[in-house]
KOLTI-374352 format. One record per residue (C-alpha): residue in three letters; x, y, z negated. Coordinates in Angstrom, 3 decimals, padded with zeros to 6 digits, always signed. Example, Ala and Ser with C-alpha at 12.3 -4.5 7.8 and 13.67 -1.06 7.14 Angstrom:
! KOLTI-374352
site type ALA, east +012.300, north -004.500, up -007.800 $
site type SER, east +013.670, north -001.060, up -007.140 $
END
This chain:
! KOLTI-374352
site type UNK, east +019.169, north -031.155, up -026.341 $
site type UNK, east +017.024, north -033.896, up -024.707 $
site type UNK, east +016.715, north -032.068, up -021.409 $
site type UNK, east +020.500, north -031.692, up -021.089 $
site type UNK, east +021.030, north -035.391, up -021.853 $
site type UNK, east +018.510, north -036.273, up -019.144 $
site type UNK, east +020.445, north -034.118, up -016.680 $
site type UNK, east +023.716, north -035.879, up -017.545 $
site type UNK, east +022.088, north -039.273, up -016.987 $
site type UNK, east +020.738, north -038.178, up -013.615 $
site type UNK, east +024.150, north -036.893, up -012.524 $
site type UNK, east +025.706, north -040.285, up -013.460 $
site type UNK, east +023.050, north -042.051, up -011.444 $
site type UNK, east +023.838, north -039.832, up -008.469 $
site type UNK, east +027.512, north -040.892, up -008.639 $
site type UNK, east +026.431, north -044.510, up -008.351 $
site type UNK, east +024.730, north -043.817, up -005.018 $
site type UNK, east +028.083, north -043.922, up -003.119 $
site type UNK, east +027.591, north -047.572, up -002.120 $
site type UNK, east +024.164, north -046.990, up -000.569 $
site type UNK, east +023.539, north -046.121, up +003.069 $
site type UNK, east +023.597, north -042.453, up +004.125 $
site type UNK, east +019.903, north -042.559, up +005.035 $
site type UNK, east +018.879, north -044.044, up +001.713 $
site type UNK, east +021.189, north -041.674, up -000.107 $
site type UNK, east +019.624, north -038.612, up +001.504 $
site type UNK, east +016.143, north -039.777, up +000.576 $
site type UNK, east +017.114, north -040.492, up -002.999 $
site type UNK, east +019.006, north -037.195, up -003.243 $
site type UNK, east +015.886, north -035.342, up -002.148 $
site type UNK, east +013.840, north -037.092, up -004.821 $
site type UNK, east +016.438, north -036.357, up -007.483 $
site type UNK, east +016.659, north -032.754, up -006.332 $
site type UNK, east +012.945, north -032.279, up -006.959 $
site type UNK, east +013.286, north -034.003, up -010.328 $
site type UNK, east +016.208, north -031.774, up -011.300 $
site type UNK, east +014.254, north -028.672, up -010.301 $
site type UNK, east +011.414, north -029.716, up -012.604 $
site type UNK, east +013.854, north -030.365, up -015.462 $
site type UNK, east +015.606, north -027.025, up -014.947 $
site type UNK, east +012.243, north -025.241, up -014.868 $
site type UNK, east +011.288, north -026.885, up -018.165 $
site type UNK, east +014.608, north -025.801, up -019.702 $
site type UNK, east +013.937, north -022.250, up -018.500 $
site type UNK, east +010.482, north -022.333, up -020.080 $
site type UNK, east +011.967, north -023.585, up -023.361 $
site type UNK, east +014.545, north -020.782, up -023.333 $
site type UNK, east +011.800, north -018.258, up -022.555 $
site type UNK, east +009.793, north -019.335, up -025.586 $
site type UNK, east +012.887, north -019.193, up -027.790 $
site type UNK, east +014.038, north -015.724, up -026.666 $
site type UNK, east +010.751, north -013.853, up -026.048 $
site type UNK, east +007.651, north -012.889, up -027.952 $
site type UNK, east +004.055, north -013.354, up -026.914 $
site type UNK, east +002.164, north -010.050, up -026.727 $
site type UNK, east -001.213, north -008.604, up -025.751 $
site type UNK, east -001.478, north -006.332, up -022.724 $
site type UNK, east -004.593, north -004.253, up -022.040 $
site type UNK, east -005.980, north -004.310, up -018.500 $
site type UNK, east -007.114, north -000.744, up -017.834 $
site type UNK, east -008.358, north -000.983, up -014.255 $
site type UNK, east -011.226, north -003.380, up -014.924 $
site type UNK, east -014.685, north -001.829, up -014.770 $
site type UNK, east -016.274, north -004.953, up -016.223 $
site type UNK, east -019.999, north -005.103, up -016.902 $
site type UNK, east -020.492, north -005.905, up -020.605 $
site type UNK, east -017.067, north -007.512, up -020.850 $
site type UNK, east -013.566, north -007.028, up -022.253 $
site type UNK, east -010.363, north -008.251, up -020.588 $
site type UNK, east -006.788, north -008.554, up -021.821 $
site type UNK, east -003.657, north -010.458, up -020.765 $
site type UNK, east -001.109, north -012.557, up -022.613 $
site type UNK, east +002.469, north -011.566, up -021.712 $
site type UNK, east +005.965, north -012.460, up -022.877 $
site type UNK, east +008.367, north -009.625, up -023.700 $
site type UNK, east +012.116, north -009.538, up -024.362 $
site type UNK, east +013.609, north -007.836, up -027.429 $
site type UNK, east +013.503, north -004.481, up -025.601 $
site type UNK, east +009.774, north -004.678, up -024.889 $
site type UNK, east +010.107, north -005.507, up -021.193 $
site type UNK, east +007.632, north -007.991, up -019.737 $
site type UNK, east +009.516, north -011.064, up -018.517 $
site type UNK, east +006.502, north -013.281, up -017.854 $
site type UNK, east +002.816, north -012.603, up -017.232 $
site type UNK, east +000.481, north -015.112, up -018.835 $
site type UNK, east -003.229, north -015.908, up -018.954 $
site type UNK, east -006.036, north -013.413, up -018.338 $
site type UNK, east -008.613, north -013.595, up -021.135 $
site type UNK, east -012.209, north -012.374, up -021.034 $
site type UNK, east -015.006, north -011.892, up -023.557 $
site type UNK, east -018.576, north -011.134, up -022.539 $
site type UNK, east -020.084, north -011.165, up -019.086 $
site type UNK, east -021.884, north -014.139, up -017.598 $
site type UNK, east -021.064, north -017.239, up -015.556 $
site type UNK, east -020.872, north -015.211, up -012.336 $
site type UNK, east -018.793, north -012.263, up -013.548 $
site type UNK, east -016.399, north -013.691, up -016.123 $
site type UNK, east -014.304, north -015.967, up -013.927 $
site type UNK, east -014.070, north -018.340, up -016.886 $
site type UNK, east -016.906, north -020.698, up -015.989 $
site type UNK, east -018.845, north -019.779, up -019.118 $
site type UNK, east -022.442, north -018.709, up -019.535 $
site type UNK, east -024.004, north -015.651, up -021.175 $
site type UNK, east -023.547, north -014.688, up -024.843 $
site type UNK, east -020.578, north -016.922, up -025.595 $
site type UNK, east -018.726, north -014.967, up -028.273 $
site type UNK, east -014.951, north -014.993, up -028.210 $
site type UNK, east -012.336, north -014.896, up -025.462 $
site type UNK, east -012.033, north -017.440, up -022.665 $
site type UNK, east -009.351, north -018.032, up -020.067 $
site type UNK, east -010.053, north -016.792, up -016.536 $
site type UNK, east -009.606, north -019.783, up -014.212 $
site type UNK, east -006.470, north -018.729, up -012.344 $
site type UNK, east -004.112, north -021.733, up -011.879 $
site type UNK, east -001.334, north -022.272, up -014.394 $
site type UNK, east +001.960, north -020.691, up -013.387 $
site type UNK, east +000.453, north -017.940, up -011.222 $
site type UNK, east +001.605, north -014.590, up -012.634 $
site type UNK, east -000.911, north -011.732, up -012.346 $
site type UNK, east +000.357, north -008.155, up -012.684 $
site type UNK, east -003.001, north -006.337, up -012.643 $
site type UNK, east -006.742, north -006.906, up -012.471 $
site type UNK, east -009.089, north -004.342, up -010.963 $
site type UNK, east -012.818, north -004.525, up -010.611 $
site type UNK, east -016.140, north -002.885, up -010.100 $
site type UNK, east -018.998, north -003.883, up -012.388 $
site type UNK, east -018.974, north -007.586, up -011.455 $
site type UNK, east -016.456, north -008.066, up -008.626 $
site type UNK, east -012.827, north -008.677, up -009.614 $
site type UNK, east -009.456, north -008.685, up -007.862 $
site type UNK, east -006.263, north -009.976, up -009.514 $
site type UNK, east -002.911, north -009.077, up -007.928 $
site type UNK, east -000.373, north -011.892, up -007.827 $
site type UNK, east +003.205, north -010.936, up -008.747 $
site type UNK, east +005.597, north -010.380, up -005.794 $
site type UNK, east +003.092, north -011.931, up -003.428 $
site type UNK, east +000.976, north -011.435, up -000.338 $
site type UNK, east -002.053, north -012.819, up -002.208 $
site type UNK, east -004.692, north -011.924, up -004.772 $
site type UNK, east -007.326, north -013.926, up -006.659 $
site type UNK, east -010.970, north -012.849, up -006.442 $
site type UNK, east -014.195, north -013.773, up -008.244 $
site type UNK, east -017.604, north -012.509, up -009.256 $
site type UNK, east -020.448, north -010.827, up -007.420 $
site type UNK, east -019.566, north -010.888, up -003.711 $
site type UNK, east -021.824, north -008.037, up -002.619 $
site type UNK, east -021.573, north -007.336, up +001.130 $
site type UNK, east -018.634, north -009.763, up +001.231 $
site type UNK, east -016.387, north -007.407, up -000.756 $
site type UNK, east -014.181, north -010.292, up -001.961 $
site type UNK, east -012.945, north -010.800, up +001.599 $
site type UNK, east -013.641, north -014.544, up +001.781 $
site type UNK, east -015.690, north -014.466, up +004.990 $
site type UNK, east -019.067, north -014.827, up +003.233 $
site type UNK, east -021.227, north -013.001, up +000.663 $
site type UNK, east -021.858, north -015.835, up -001.803 $
site type UNK, east -021.033, north -015.240, up -005.466 $
site type UNK, east -017.757, north -016.777, up -006.646 $
site type UNK, east -017.711, north -018.260, up -010.156 $
site type UNK, east -014.048, north -019.340, up -010.340 $
site type UNK, east -011.158, north -017.310, up -008.827 $
site type UNK, east -010.248, north -018.033, up -005.213 $
site type UNK, east -007.057, north -016.968, up -003.410 $
site type UNK, east -007.021, north -014.427, up -000.551 $
site type UNK, east -003.748, north -013.875, up +001.333 $
site type UNK, east -002.512, north -011.100, up +003.637 $
site type UNK, east +000.204, north -010.759, up +006.314 $
site type UNK, east +002.496, north -008.772, up +003.977 $
site type UNK, east +003.139, north -008.310, up +000.257 $
site type UNK, east +000.397, north -006.463, up -001.665 $
site type UNK, east +001.265, north -003.041, up -003.062 $
site type UNK, east -002.071, north -001.903, up -004.558 $
site type UNK, east -005.720, north -002.967, up -004.893 $
site type UNK, east -008.714, north -000.734, up -005.701 $
site type UNK, east -012.424, north -001.372, up -006.187 $
site type UNK, east -015.027, north +000.297, up -008.400 $
site type UNK, east -018.816, north +000.352, up -008.579 $
site type UNK, east -021.682, north +000.667, up -011.023 $
site type UNK, east -023.947, north -001.559, up -008.959 $
site type UNK, east -024.084, north -005.343, up -008.772 $
site type UNK, east -025.499, north -005.207, up -005.242 $
site type UNK, east -023.154, north -002.620, up -003.688 $
site type UNK, east -019.376, north -002.926, up -003.535 $
site type UNK, east -016.330, north -002.426, up -001.327 $
site type UNK, east -012.613, north -002.942, up -001.911 $
site type UNK, east -009.293, north -001.864, up -000.385 $
site type UNK, east -005.860, north -003.469, up -000.369 $
site type UNK, east -002.635, north -001.603, up +000.503 $
site type UNK, east +000.225, north -003.718, up +001.840 $
site type UNK, east +003.886, north -002.830, up +001.409 $
site type UNK, east +004.242, north -002.368, up +005.164 $
site type UNK, east +001.772, north +000.557, up +004.958 $
site type UNK, east -001.351, north -001.145, up +006.274 $
site type UNK, east -004.604, north -000.311, up +004.420 $
site type UNK, east -007.412, north -002.868, up +004.703 $
site type UNK, east -010.966, north -002.861, up +003.379 $
site type UNK, east -013.910, north -005.233, up +002.985 $
site type UNK, east -017.501, north -005.063, up +001.747 $
site type UNK, east -020.127, north -002.354, up +001.959 $
site type UNK, east -019.810, north -000.008, up +004.928 $
site type UNK, east -023.215, north +001.676, up +005.270 $
site type UNK, east -021.625, north +005.120, up +004.870 $
site type UNK, east -018.449, north +004.366, up +006.801 $
site type UNK, east -016.379, north +003.753, up +003.677 $
site type UNK, east -014.305, north +000.998, up +005.331 $
site type UNK, east -013.000, north +003.537, up +007.864 $
site type UNK, east -013.263, north +001.126, up +010.815 $
site type UNK, east -015.362, north +003.306, up +013.144 $
site type UNK, east -018.778, north +001.796, up +012.448 $
site type UNK, east -021.277, north +001.297, up +009.608 $
site type UNK, east -021.413, north -002.509, up +009.540 $
site type UNK, east -020.578, north -004.405, up +006.338 $
site type UNK, east -017.615, north -006.777, up +006.619 $
site type UNK, east -016.762, north -009.918, up +004.616 $
site type UNK, east -013.155, north -010.014, up +005.885 $
site type UNK, east -010.487, north -007.397, up +005.248 $
site type UNK, east -010.068, north -005.100, up +008.281 $
site type UNK, east -007.424, north -002.417, up +008.793 $
site type UNK, east -008.488, north +001.213, up +008.362 $
site type UNK, east -005.121, north +002.981, up +008.593 $
site type UNK, east -001.364, north +002.362, up +008.844 $
site type UNK, east +001.715, north +004.141, up +007.450 $
site type UNK, east -000.083, north +004.594, up +004.100 $
site type UNK, east +002.009, north +005.354, up +001.007 $
site type UNK, east -000.896, north +005.460, up -001.475 $
site type UNK, east -004.690, north +005.550, up -001.512 $
site type UNK, east -007.550, north +006.323, up -003.904 $
site type UNK, east -011.265, north +005.560, up -004.138 $
site type UNK, east -014.023, north +006.920, up -006.352 $
site type UNK, east -015.946, north +005.536, up -009.299 $
site type UNK, east -018.816, north +004.135, up -007.257 $
site type UNK, east -019.810, north +002.616, up -003.932 $
site type UNK, east -021.402, north +005.856, up -002.680 $
site type UNK, east -018.303, north +007.947, up -002.207 $
site type UNK, east -015.127, north +008.658, up -000.336 $
site type UNK, east -011.766, north +007.049, up +000.323 $
site type UNK, east -008.488, north +009.004, up +000.415 $
site type UNK, east -005.117, north +007.967, up +001.835 $
site type UNK, east -001.718, north +009.676, up +001.724 $
site type UNK, east +000.630, north +008.674, up +004.533 $
site type UNK, east +004.404, north +008.379, up +004.294 $
site type UNK, east +004.772, north +011.657, up +006.186 $
site type UNK, east +002.716, north +013.479, up +003.520 $
site type UNK, east -000.599, north +013.862, up +005.347 $
site type UNK, east -003.938, north +013.366, up +003.559 $
site type UNK, east -006.825, north +011.509, up +005.225 $
site type UNK, east -010.372, north +011.031, up +003.916 $
site type UNK, east -013.514, north +009.190, up +005.053 $
site type UNK, east -016.806, north +007.718, up +003.827 $
site type UNK, east -019.839, north +009.268, up +002.134 $
site type UNK, east -019.636, north +013.080, up +001.897 $
site type UNK, east -022.882, north +014.350, up +000.353 $
site type UNK, east -021.543, north +017.577, up -001.225 $
site type UNK, east -018.424, north +017.991, up +000.895 $
site type UNK, east -016.088, north +016.125, up -001.455 $
site type UNK, east -014.019, north +014.783, up +001.457 $
site type UNK, east -012.668, north +018.330, up +001.902 $
site type UNK, east -013.220, north +018.352, up +005.673 $
site type UNK, east -015.216, north +021.599, up +005.905 $
site type UNK, east -018.641, north +019.901, up +006.190 $
site type UNK, east -020.912, north +017.462, up +004.344 $
site type UNK, east -021.375, north +014.808, up +007.040 $
site type UNK, east -020.357, north +011.185, up +006.512 $
site type UNK, east -017.189, north +010.059, up +008.317 $
site type UNK, east -016.482, north +006.457, up +009.374 $
site type UNK, east -012.878, north +006.881, up +010.561 $
site type UNK, east -009.875, north +008.280, up +008.637 $
site type UNK, east -009.831, north +012.054, up +009.249 $
site type UNK, east -007.030, north +014.511, up +008.501 $
site type UNK, east -007.654, north +016.953, up +005.628 $
site type UNK, east -006.054, north +019.970, up +007.260 $
site type UNK, east -005.743, north +022.398, up +004.346 $
site type UNK, east -003.972, north +020.099, up +001.845 $
site type UNK, east -000.248, north +019.387, up +001.774 $
site type UNK, east +001.787, north +017.296, up -000.666 $
site type UNK, east -001.077, north +015.437, up -002.352 $
site type UNK, east +000.170, north +013.108, up -005.105 $
site type UNK, east -002.769, north +011.810, up -007.144 $
site type UNK, east -006.505, north +011.934, up -006.376 $
site type UNK, east -009.579, north +011.574, up -008.618 $
site type UNK, east -013.029, north +011.184, up -007.080 $
site type UNK, east -016.410, north +010.557, up -008.716 $
site type UNK, east -020.064, north +010.562, up -007.687 $
site type UNK, east -023.403, north +010.220, up -009.455 $
site type UNK, east -026.948, north +009.567, up -008.230 $
site type UNK, east -029.299, north +012.125, up -009.767 $
site type UNK, east -032.163, north +011.469, up -007.350 $
site type UNK, east -029.628, north +012.290, up -004.650 $
site type UNK, east -025.874, north +011.820, up -004.752 $
site type UNK, east -023.562, north +014.529, up -006.091 $
site type UNK, east -019.826, north +014.365, up -006.551 $
site type UNK, east -016.444, north +016.016, up -006.286 $
site type UNK, east -012.760, north +015.291, up -005.808 $
site type UNK, east -009.618, north +016.593, up -007.516 $
site type UNK, east -006.020, north +016.465, up -006.290 $
site type UNK, east -002.741, north +016.883, up -008.171 $
site type UNK, east -000.067, north +017.946, up -005.698 $
site type UNK, east +003.635, north +017.134, up -005.795 $
site type UNK, east +004.282, north +020.636, up -007.163 $
site type UNK, east +001.665, north +019.994, up -009.909 $
site type UNK, east -001.132, north +022.236, up -008.680 $
site type UNK, east -004.745, north +021.100, up -009.207 $
site type UNK, east -007.226, north +021.371, up -006.316 $
site type UNK, east -010.893, north +020.484, up -006.088 $
site type UNK, east -013.749, north +020.083, up -003.599 $
site type UNK, east -017.442, north +019.160, up -003.741 $
site type UNK, east -020.110, north +019.875, up -006.328 $
site type UNK, east -019.667, north +022.939, up -008.570 $
site type UNK, east -023.154, north +023.472, up -009.997 $
site type UNK, east -021.951, north +022.909, up -013.580 $
site type UNK, east -018.701, north +024.859, up -013.082 $
site type UNK, east -017.091, north +021.533, up -012.205 $
site type UNK, east -014.493, north +023.243, up -009.994 $
site type UNK, east -014.020, north +026.236, up -012.353 $
site type UNK, east -014.604, north +028.827, up -009.634 $
site type UNK, east -015.998, north +032.367, up -009.853 $
site type UNK, east -019.437, north +031.061, up -008.810 $
site type UNK, east -021.390, north +027.808, up -009.047 $
site type UNK, east -021.502, north +027.044, up -005.321 $
site type UNK, east -020.132, north +023.768, up -003.959 $
site type UNK, east -016.969, north +023.717, up -001.821 $
site type UNK, east -016.409, north +021.537, up +001.237 $
site type UNK, east -012.700, north +022.377, up +001.450 $
site type UNK, east -010.164, north +022.039, up -001.339 $
site type UNK, east -009.650, north +025.111, up -003.518 $
site type UNK, east -007.362, north +025.778, up -006.520 $
site type UNK, east -008.847, north +025.100, up -009.978 $
site type UNK, east -008.781, north +028.423, up -011.844 $
site type UNK, east -007.813, north +029.093, up -015.483 $
site type UNK, east -009.262, north +031.544, up -018.019 $
site type UNK, east -007.447, north +034.434, up -016.306 $
site type UNK, east -008.926, north +033.470, up -012.926 $
site type UNK, east -005.534, north +032.251, up -011.728 $
site type UNK, east -004.709, north +028.776, up -010.347 $
site type UNK, east -003.805, north +026.147, up -012.957 $
site type UNK, east -000.114, north +025.295, up -012.793 $
site type UNK, east +002.209, north +022.504, up -013.962 $
site type UNK, east -000.605, north +019.936, up -014.281 $
site type UNK, east +000.718, north +016.432, up -014.957 $
site type UNK, east -002.501, north +014.549, up -015.786 $
site type UNK, east -006.201, north +014.939, up -015.014 $
site type UNK, east -009.343, north +012.914, up -015.716 $
site type UNK, east -013.047, north +013.397, up -015.072 $
site type UNK, east -014.734, north +016.469, up -013.642 $
site type UNK, east -017.667, north +014.741, up -011.961 $
site type UNK, east -021.340, north +015.654, up -012.152 $
site type UNK, east -022.532, north +015.688, up -015.800 $
site type UNK, east -018.909, north +015.257, up -016.814 $
site type UNK, east -016.211, north +017.321, up -018.491 $
site type UNK, east -012.900, north +017.820, up -016.688 $
site type UNK, east -009.702, north +017.391, up -018.720 $
site type UNK, east -006.187, north +018.389, up -017.611 $
site type UNK, east -002.776, north +018.428, up -019.330 $
site type UNK, east +000.140, north +020.620, up -018.268 $
site type UNK, east +003.843, north +019.914, up -018.757 $
site type UNK, east +003.785, north +021.811, up -022.081 $
site type UNK, east +001.237, north +019.409, up -023.563 $
site type UNK, east -001.595, north +021.962, up -023.384 $
site type UNK, east -005.090, north +020.532, up -022.821 $
site type UNK, east -007.743, north +022.312, up -020.729 $
site type UNK, east -011.442, north +021.474, up -020.349 $
site type UNK, east -014.308, north +022.738, up -018.190 $
site type UNK, east -017.510, north +021.624, up -016.490 $
site type UNK, east -020.716, north +020.110, up -017.868 $
site type UNK, east -021.356, north +020.726, up -021.578 $
site type UNK, east -024.168, north +018.166, up -022.052 $
site type UNK, east -021.890, north +015.831, up -024.044 $
site type UNK, east -019.499, north +018.548, up -025.246 $
site type UNK, east -016.363, north +020.226, up -023.938 $
site type UNK, east -014.123, north +019.333, up -026.873 $
site type UNK, east -014.691, north +022.599, up -028.760 $
site type UNK, east -017.609, north +024.847, up -029.807 $
site type UNK, east -018.922, north +025.648, up -026.303 $
site type UNK, east -022.517, north +024.540, up -025.721 $
site type UNK, east -023.042, north +025.809, up -022.145 $
site type UNK, east -021.464, north +024.713, up -018.881 $
site type UNK, east -018.165, north +026.504, up -018.695 $
site type UNK, east -015.128, north +027.348, up -016.627 $
site type UNK, east -011.628, north +026.239, up -017.618 $
site type UNK, east -010.406, north +026.915, up -021.161 $
site type UNK, east -007.410, north +025.741, up -023.193 $
site type UNK, east -008.609, north +023.671, up -026.165 $
site type UNK, east -005.537, north +021.934, up -027.652 $
site type UNK, east -001.736, north +021.669, up -027.726 $
site type UNK, east +000.661, north +018.790, up -028.361 $
site type UNK, east -001.308, north +016.395, up -026.140 $
site type UNK, east +000.350, north +013.563, up -024.202 $
site type UNK, east -002.500, north +011.427, up -022.814 $
site type UNK, east -006.169, north +011.522, up -021.900 $
site type UNK, east -008.505, north +008.593, up -021.276 $
site type UNK, east -012.186, north +008.809, up -020.479 $
site type UNK, east -015.216, north +007.226, up -018.882 $
site type UNK, east -017.495, north +009.653, up -017.143 $
site type UNK, east -020.583, north +008.879, up -015.101 $
site type UNK, east -023.767, north +010.332, up -016.708 $
site type UNK, east -022.580, north +010.197, up -020.322 $
site type UNK, east -018.836, north +010.892, up -020.679 $
site type UNK, east -016.755, north +009.557, up -023.574 $
site type UNK, east -013.362, north +011.267, up -023.963 $
site type UNK, east -010.203, north +010.223, up -025.839 $
site type UNK, east -007.183, north +012.488, up -026.394 $
site type UNK, east -003.888, north +011.176, up -027.725 $
site type UNK, east -001.503, north +013.660, up -029.322 $
site type UNK, east +002.262, north +013.500, up -029.192 $
site type UNK, east +002.318, north +012.304, up -032.820 $
site type UNK, east +000.289, north +009.213, up -031.844 $
site type UNK, east -003.052, north +010.240, up -033.358 $
site type UNK, east -006.212, north +010.086, up -031.213 $
site type UNK, east -009.282, north +012.328, up -031.136 $
site type UNK, east -012.545, north +011.699, up -029.293 $
site type UNK, east -015.699, north +013.526, up -028.272 $
site type UNK, east -018.758, north +013.010, up -026.059 $
site type UNK, east -021.371, north +010.270, up -025.803 $
site type UNK, east -021.469, north +008.069, up -028.907 $
site type UNK, east -024.801, north +006.265, up -028.895 $
site type UNK, east -023.002, north +002.927, up -028.503 $
site type UNK, east -020.643, north +003.937, up -031.383 $
site type UNK, east -017.666, north +003.509, up -029.024 $
site type UNK, east -015.891, north +006.745, up -029.955 $
site type UNK, east -014.510, north +005.005, up -033.045 $
site type UNK, east -014.992, north +008.015, up -035.302 $
site type UNK, east -016.988, north +006.268, up -038.040 $
site type UNK, east -020.562, north +007.200, up -037.150 $
site type UNK, east -023.264, north +006.877, up -034.490 $
site type UNK, east -023.945, north +010.600, up -034.031 $
site type UNK, east -024.377, north +011.427, up -030.349 $
site type UNK, east -023.190, north +013.529, up -028.739 $
site type UNK, east -020.099, north +014.592, up -030.660 $
site type UNK, east -019.191, north +017.864, up -028.947 $
site type UNK, east -015.883, north +018.783, up -030.590 $
site type UNK, east -012.755, north +016.631, up -030.822 $
site type UNK, east -013.023, north +014.351, up -033.865 $
site type UNK, east -010.282, north +012.052, up -035.247 $
site type UNK, east -010.521, north +008.375, up -034.261 $
site type UNK, east -010.056, north +006.027, up -037.236 $
site type UNK, east -007.058, north +003.952, up -036.143 $
site type UNK, east -005.536, north +000.698, up -037.409 $
site type UNK, east -001.787, north +000.731, up -038.048 $
site type UNK, east +000.804, north +000.743, up -035.253 $
site type UNK, east -001.545, north +001.098, up -032.291 $
site type UNK, east +000.511, north +001.198, up -029.081 $
site type UNK, east -002.199, north +001.269, up -026.409 $
site type UNK, east -005.922, north +001.830, up -025.904 $
site type UNK, east -008.557, north +002.050, up -023.164 $
site type UNK, east -012.296, north +002.199, up -022.525 $
site type UNK, east -014.218, north -000.815, up -021.226 $
site type UNK, east -017.218, north -000.537, up -018.885 $
site type UNK, east -017.822, north +002.733, up -017.071 $
site type UNK, east -021.561, north +002.292, up -017.462 $
site type UNK, east -022.654, north +004.232, up -020.554 $
site type UNK, east -025.024, north +001.694, up -022.143 $
site type UNK, east -022.362, north -001.047, up -022.352 $
site type UNK, east -019.302, north +001.037, up -023.196 $
site type UNK, east -016.717, north -000.230, up -025.695 $
site type UNK, east -013.372, north +001.136, up -026.906 $
site type UNK, east -010.416, north -001.197, up -027.433 $
site type UNK, east -006.885, north -000.771, up -028.778 $
site type UNK, east -003.891, north -003.000, up -029.507 $
site type UNK, east -000.746, north -003.076, up -031.628 $
site type UNK, east +000.737, north -005.581, up -029.182 $
site type UNK, east -000.307, north -008.616, up -031.222 $
site type UNK, east -003.895, north -007.919, up -032.274 $
site type UNK, east -006.859, north -006.583, up -030.322 $
site type UNK, east -009.287, north -004.136, up -031.930 $
site type UNK, east -012.640, north -002.996, up -030.596 $
site type UNK, east -015.663, north -000.883, up -031.437 $
site type UNK, east -019.029, north -000.173, up -029.862 $
site type UNK, east -022.242, north -002.169, up -029.460 $
site type UNK, east -022.289, north -005.906, up -028.776 $
site type UNK, east -023.519, north -006.947, up -025.327 $
site type UNK, east -023.355, north -010.574, up -024.147 $
site type UNK, east -020.474, north -011.380, up -026.491 $
site type UNK, east -018.094, north -008.614, up -025.374 $
site type UNK, east -017.297, north -007.773, up -029.035 $
site type UNK, east -017.517, north -009.825, up -032.226 $
site type UNK, east -019.642, north -007.248, up -034.040 $
site type UNK, east -021.224, north -003.846, up -033.497 $
site type UNK, east -019.018, north -001.305, up -035.250 $
site type UNK, east -018.339, north +002.441, up -035.246 $
site type UNK, east -014.636, north +001.976, up -036.052 $
site type UNK, east -012.008, north -000.274, up -034.452 $
site type UNK, east -012.256, north -003.803, up -035.866 $
site type UNK, east -010.051, north -006.886, up -035.161 $
site type UNK, east -011.413, north -009.193, up -032.464 $
site type UNK, east -011.153, north -012.963, up -032.676 $
site type UNK, east -008.805, north -014.016, up -029.901 $
site type UNK, east -008.693, north -017.788, up -030.381 $
END
């Protein structure tokens, strides 16, 4: 092997350095050390290519406007990722894509993150994107820099990714919005500090005032996990290491669970909730803002607060709640053993799975509840043998249910043909089989905003997509999953 022969030659040259002065020797040794490191790195890369397989990984936390993202990764023979590769994007424009390309350039392009930087996740809101660097105190940001949400100290748009670093390793990043002009973001560090930047008109940064900030400022410490909503007008929720739940931000229908509907600009204890594990929050502007929040607890109960006008909280009346209450089943008893939940916002259907694989739905019936109900409804069991739910809500929800046998069914908004069921009928109210390619191992929905929604899936090597074409996000408009051109 050429690289090994080069190493042997370098070692022989090092032996010949004995006659040189100590000072010269040290300098030459340093130079050779750097050279050897480069050679060893190249050998490692060669071994990696020989012993791993290049795969496609879907990026599910990107709310990209008219765009589709995926990542190239290298896996070992057991399917474990051993190296994270390039981020690829189709659609979007020169500001949002991070690839330096203009509008309507069909096909995938590489996001301009430097070679060798491994990214483990990309999150985003509409046009502002945050890429988490592996085992690092840094992230890469690009796109629309509304209110300085990218944390770079200014509010100018960023066409090519720039690096933002923190005083400790990053644990989690979150940002989501439907608006180009309104955005905020939070970063959780492994030492428990939670920092935010961007829009703060409703106190969403939790820093005690309502002034936007273009640098990341600390809102809370001792944080184990945190959650934000689907839009800039909403709340922020943090669970501390001692199990307490705090909330702050916009609170129009009492979704913060604090017993009132006033906005809060500092983290405030939610006194009637213990053992929160996972939180889902969504809002929608219907002339004024409405929204609600759901919590899965560590003992797998499901709680809710906020708007209930469409039976969104499945209570015995349609009144909103400004403290968290149990979500009730068909027998008017609290739902138990819930392991997954999605949706439940205004104009949206709520979906929950228990540990037996039973699927429940309730809420707004405008786009269907997955069965024959046509009116807003309280909780009802609609399926068994379910293992996963994916959805995009907002005003026109699209819902995808994967069964334990691997098949997928969908229902809801289908005007963009993104349900993948073979037609453009909209809405489709009852669960309908999705027409799948062979050996699909993962899937997700792209773009929360209903008019630009697309559905993508992968077998690990190929990427499939369906929906309507917008600015080159897909190759063709299709009502079933079709292969996308990756190169």
